N, C-alpha and C positions, 0 to 999 in steps of 0.2 A: 821513536815517535810514529804515530800512525799517519800515513800519507792521506792528504785530503782527497775526498771522493771526487771523481771526475764529473764535472757538471753535465757532460754529455750523457753519461750513464744515468744520472738522476733524471734527465729529461726523458730518457727512453723507458725508465721504470714506470709501469702503469700504476696509477693511483686508484684506490677504491672509490667508486662513485658514491656520492652522497644520495641517500634515499630521498624520494620526493617529499616525504612527510613522515609524521610519527606512525608507528605501527597501528594498524586499524584496531586491534583488540585493546591497545593501551590508550586509545583516544578517549578523553572524558565524555564526549558525546556518545560514543559507542557504548561505553560502560553504563551511562545513565539510560540510554535508550533500551539496551538489552535487559537491564535490571527492571525497568518499568514494564516492558513486554513480558518478562518472566512472571512478574506479580499479576499481570492481567490474565495470563494463561493459568496461573494457579487459582485465581478467583473463578475463572470460567470452568475449570475442571472440577473444583470442589464446591461449586455453587450450592448443591443440595445440603452440604454440611455447614456452609457459611450463612446461608439464608435462614432467617428466623421463622418464616412462614412460606406457604405456597404462594407465589406471586399472582396466581390467577384465582385464588379462593378468597372470598370475603371473610376477613378475620376480625373485624371491628366495625365501629360506627364510621360514618362518612366524615371525612375531614378532621380526623383526630390529630391533635398536636403530638410532637415527639414525646415518647415515654419509655419506660423500661421494657414494655411489651412491644411497642412499635418505635424503633429507634429514630425513624424519620417520619413518623406519623402515618396516616392513611390517605388515600385519594378520595375522590368524590363517591366512589362505589364501595369504600371500606377495605380496599386491598392494601397490603403492607408495601410502603414505598421503598424501604431498604431492601426487601427481597427482590423487588422489581429492578432496583439498581444493580444488585449482584447478578441476577440472571440476564440483565441487559448486556453484560460483558460477553456472554456467549454469542449473541447476535452480532456484536461489533467485530469480534475476532473471526467469526464465520464469514462475514462480508469482507473483512480485511484480508482473508486468505484465499477464499474461493474466487471472489471477484477478480482480483489481480491475476490469479492463475489462469482463469479463462481468458482474460484480456491478453496476457502474454502469449497464450497458445494461439489465439486468433491472430495476433501480430506476427507470429512466426509463420503461420499458414499463408497470410496474404502479403507479407513483407519479405521474409527471408527466402522461402521456397521459390516464389516466382523470380526473385533476383538471381538465384542460383541457376534456374532454368534458362532465363534470358528470353530474348525474342519478343514475340507478340504477347506471351503470357505475362512477362514483366511489365510491358507497356500498359496492358489493360489493368493489371493490379495497381500500378502506380497511379493511373487516372482514378481508379476507385478510391484509393487512399486520399488523394487530393480532394475528391468529391466529399468524402466524409469529413475531412478537416474544414471544408468550407461551410459545413452546416453549423448552425448555432448549437453549441453543446448542451448547456443547461436547459433551455426551452425544449430541445428535442428529447432530453431525458425525462422531463416532466410529462411531455405528451405521450411518450411510449409507456411511462409508468401508469398514466391514467388509462391507457388502452388495454394494457395487459391485466389490469385489475389489482386488487389489494392482496398480494401474495408475496411472501418473503423471498422465495426462489425466483419469482419473476423480477423482483427488484434487484436481486443479485445479477441476473442476466442483463438487465438494463445497464447496471453499473459496469459490468464487464464489456458490454458493447461500446460504451463511451470511451474505454481505454484502449481499444484496438488500434484505431487510426494513429494517435500520437506515438505509440510505441512502435507500430509498423514502420512509420517514416524513419525513425532513428535506426531501427534494426536493418532496414533495407539499405540505408546509406553505408552502414558498416559492412554488410554482406557484399555490396558492390565493390568496396575498397579491398576486401579480402579476396574476392574473386579475381581481381586484376593484379594482386600482389605477385612479386617475383618468386617468393618461396612457394607459392601455390603452383605456379607453372613448373618450377623445379621439381616439386614433389610428383607432379603428374608425369614430367619427363623421365623420372627415374622409375616409373612404373607404378606409382601410387594410385590405387583405385578410388572410385568416388567415396566409398565408405571410409577408407583410410584418410582421405583428405578431409572429409567431414568430421571424423572423430579427432584427428590429430591437430587440425588447424581451425576449422570453423567453430567447433564447440568451445574451445578455450578462448577464441576471439570474441564470440558473441555472448558467452556466459556472463561476464561482468556486466554488460549492458542489460541483460535480462534480469540479473539480480537487482541492479539499481532501479530498473523499471518496475519490478515487482514491489520493492519497498516504497517507491514514490507513489505508485498508484494505490497501495494499501492505505496510506494516510488519506488520500483523496476519496477512496471508496467508503471509509468510515464516515467522513464528513458528508458525503453524498447520501448515504443511507439515513443518517440523522436528519438531513434536510428534507429528503423525500417523505420520511415518516412524519416530520413536523408539518409538511404540507397536506397530510392526510392520505398519502399514497401507500403507507405501510399496511401491514396486516393488522386490522383492528383487534383481533383476538390474541395477538402476540405480545411479547414483552421486549421492549428495547428502549434505549435512552432517548431516541427521537420521539417515540410515542409518549414517553413521560413528559417531555417538553410540550408536545402538542396538547395533551390532555390537561396539563397544568395551566398553560397560558390561555386555554379556553374558558377557565373559571374567572368570572368577573371579580369575584371577591378576592382573588389573588393580588390584585393591584392595591387593595386597601387594607392589607394585613401582612404580617411577616411570614405568611405561608410560603412565599417564593424562596425563602432561605432554606427550607427543607424539601421542597418539591421540585423547583426549577434549577436551583443552584447546583445541587449534587450531580445530576446528569450532565449539565453543562460543563462542569469541571471534569467529569469523567471523559466526555468526548474530547475536550481539549488535551487532556493527558494522553489519551490513546493516539490522537493525531500527532502530537509532538514527539511521542516515543518513536514512531516510525520515521518522522522527519529527522530526528537526531541520528538514527541509524543511516538514513540516506545521506545526510551531510557528512557523516564520518567516513562513508565509503567513497565520497567524491575525490579526495586526494589520491586514492589508489587507482581508481578506474577511469578518471577523467584525463584524457591526454593533455589538456591545457595545463593541468598542474604539473605533469611530467616535463613539459617543455619550459615552464617558467621556473623550475627548481634549479 
């Protein structure tokens, strides 16, 4: 007969730790979010092949109803609405990628680097971030957008500026905690240079927060671009979902006809889908990169 196992040995045997949550790639939210984003990228890349007409060229009479030639009809100037919807994907993805990238770059410059330097530089940077956070966000964006003019890249700069302060505050707090961590002091004590410590410890420590910040601000950037364009601050000669909403709702006849179902509803649904896809990815990343989930598991 086999002797019973010693309970003391069982107590000393390490047990595998349970993971804080499901695998990120197997998360339903991640699968749905990445699938939708993949479809949006496909539409943006192959927009010339998917669009039936040039979105800036008059191809029919004004305010045509949906037909075999114009799948979503035409607007008040005779331009094809379906083609504008397809090409609008490019603008949304451009804003959703360039805007957050610039915002995170600025957040690292005024949040992380001063925190690593310390001293007066860090104090001045912290006060500047607090000053930016105290300003009213949306009214300030509208004011800056009105001052810089109706230009697509100017709108991207405005959106990126609005995302610097919130991300800088989060990244600065993480950088300060890493700077005072014991393993950082140990690495320096064993002769690790600044570049080694930065590459080996700070980049892996800040990378997840930068990724989550990018995804979170990408959804916000798409919604802000649509909102600024709806307020008339976008490029009037451009093609975007926000401009489609602005031009459609400016037509008084829209409220007394089913025109809104093929002019206003499609870009509204497209904006919602794009924002939700980035939101799903951000929520799926939360259990892996948020320390609160790790502590509660």
